[in-house]
N, C-alpha and C positions, 0 to 999 in steps of 0.2 A: 589457410593459405600456407603457412610456412609448413605445416604436416604434407597436404597436395606435394610439395615440393620434395619432401622426402621420403614418399610411398614408393614401395618396391614397384617394381613393373613384371607383370605376367609375359608369358613367352608370347602371345601374342600380340600385347603392347610393343614389345620391344621386336616384333616383326614389320608391325604395322608403324612404327616411328622409324626406322632403320630400312625399310623395303627390301627386305629379304623375308626368303621362305621361312617358316617355324621350321622344316627341316634343316634349313642352314644356321638358325641357331641352334639347334640341337649336336649337327655336326662340329660348328666351333668350339661348343661347351666340351665335346667328346675331347675333342683334338688340344685340350686345354689353354684356347685361345681365352674363354671368357667364363666364368664363374657363376653359379646359381645356389640359393641355398632351398631348401624345403619347407614350406609353411606346416601349421597343424593339419592341413588337409592334404597333405605329400603334393605340394603343387609346387614347379618351380617358382621362384620370384627372383629377378637379378634388381640390383642396385642400379640406379639410376644412371651411373658411370661409364656402364656395359655400352652406352650409346655411342659414348667416345671412342670406345675400344672398336666398335664394330665398325665408325667409320673408319678409323686407321687401317683395321684388316682391307677394308672395301679399297682404301686406295692403294695399300701396298702392293694388294693383289694386282690391280691393274697396271702396275708398275711391273711385273714380274717377279715379284718376291715371294718366294715360297713361304707356306704355310708353317713351315719347321723353323725359317728365320724369323718369323713375326715373331712366333712363341718364344724363341732365343729374347730378342727385343725386348717383349712383353714380362716377361721372366726378369726383368732389370728395373722395372717400374714398380712403385708401390701400389700393394694391393688395395691399400685404404681410400683412395679416390680416384679420380679420373685422372685421365695423362693431361698433363699441361702443355701450354703450348711451348713452354721450353723441354719438358720432353720429348715432343714430337719434335722439335729442331734436332734436340741430339739424336733420336731415331733416324732421321731422316738423313743428316751426318755420316753416320753410320752406315746407310744403303747406299750413298751417294757413288762412292768411288765402283763397287759392284754395279751400280747402275750404267756409269760410264763407261763400264769395260762391255757391258752386253750393247749399250746402244753402237760401239765402235764394231763390236762383232757383227752385228747385225746390218749396218752398213756399208761393211765389206761384203756382207753376204750378197746384200742387194746390186751392189754394183759388179761383183763378180757374176751372177746370174745373169746379167742385161748383158755381159760379152760371150757367155759362154752359150746361153739360148739363142743369143743373135747370129749365130754363126750355121745354124739349122741341123748340125748332124746331131746333137744331143745326146753324142757319147763319152761318157767318163773315160772309156779305157783310152779311146784314141784320140781323142779331140787336138786336131791339128793347131788349135790355138791355145788351148790350155795345159794339155797335157800331149805333147809329141812324141811317138813313139812309144808310149805308157811309160816314161822313163821314172814316173815319182813311183809305179809299183813296186820300185828296188828300196822305198824306204819305207813300206810296210802299207797296213790299213789305215784311213784315216781323211779325215778334210786336210789334208797339204796344202793345200792354195788359199783355204777359208782361215785357218787357224797359225799363221806362222808363228815360229818361236825361235 
């Protein structure tokens, strides 16, 4: 039974256990998010900790964290074992501020879209409520009302 617990997984087994397509597993490997080794028959073999890493990738992506950010976070983890609960707490804490900022921007966007579309004019140039006489044009291009600094 112990040997079975330490057995490496094929790419198909990782896909089945994680709920991802085999192509997604290959993609994550190509992006440096997960690693495999080749056996004597030149087949990919994954250690079991890849399942925890894939779970973290899926959760992080659902929150809008980019694959590059995930890879950078994974680079801080030990490669010799599955990420622990403490590792996850550290990763999630490091992403919290960026997620809070994203939530604030999205909430502001949602609230401003309600007001803008509500008038019916749908004009970004001369909306009498949001941008009277196109006065924001003098400040240059970009989302002046959505990202005030």
